[in-house]
N, C-alpha and C positions, 0 to 999 in steps of 0.2 A: 248637536248631535243629528245624524240626517238617517231618514226612515229605511231608503236605501241601502244604507252602511250595517242596518239591522237584521233586512232583508237579504242582504249579502252574506252575512256571516250565519243567520240560520238556514238559508239553504244548502252552506255548505257546510254545518252541521249534520244535517239531514243527508248529505251526500258521502259525508263519511260513516255513517252509522250505516248507509244501505251497502258500501264497500266490505264495511267490517263484517255486514250479514249474510254478504254473496260469498267472503273469504272461506266465512265458517259453513255453508251450506255446501258450495260444491265440493266435488270429489278430487279432483287430478288437479296439478297443480298447473297445467295451461289456464283450465277456467277461472281458477284461483286469480290466478294473476291477471287475468283479466279485468274483474270482478274487484281487486285490490287496487290495483294501478287505477284503471280510471277513479274510482272511488278517494282513493286517495290523493291522488294530483288532483284533482277538480275539485273537492272538500276543502282541502285545504289552501288552494288558490284563491276561493272564494273566500274563506277566512282570512285570508292576508288583504285582500283588496277590500272587503268588509272595515278591517282593520284599520287599514290606509286612509278610508275614508271620515273614520272617528277619529283618527289622530289630529292635531296639530300640523302646520306644514310647518314641522322643523325635524328635527333630525331623525325622530321616531319613523317620518314612511322614508328615508333613507334606509332605515334600518328593516325596516319592510321590506321595500323593495329589493333589497340586498338577500334577503328571507325567500323572497319570493324565485328570484332566480334560480337560490341553492336549489326550491323545490323542484323547480321548472327542469335544472339539470339532472338534480341525482334519481327523481326519481323514476325516468325511464331507463337512465343506465345499470341502477340495482334490481331494474325486472328483467332488463334485457341478461341481466349477468344471471338469475337465477333460471329464466329459461332455457339459456343454453347450458346449464348445471345437469336440469332436468333432462335436455334434450342428451348431453354426452351420456348420463347417464342409464340411453334407452328408454326414458321412463315413456309412455305409450299414452294415449289421449283414452280416456273411456266414454263408451259411448251408452247409456243410461237411457234407455227406451221402454 
């Protein structure tokens, strides 16, 4: 067990929490997508890398690698689809000052 793996998993969990908090805090869909997209993708990727470092070098690392690739490709595609839906519905960004 590596302390670096524990640090990566911990940072990933913190980033996921910050992304969820940003999703709840911001009001318009574009700001929510920024907070949730970065927090979700970065946090999940850090957790997967940390778990891969903790795993023995067997089939677990391969499964975690495939999971990381799946997250790497589906996160931005889902974020883009939601942003395009908001754009097509003519949802304008709010400027709270």
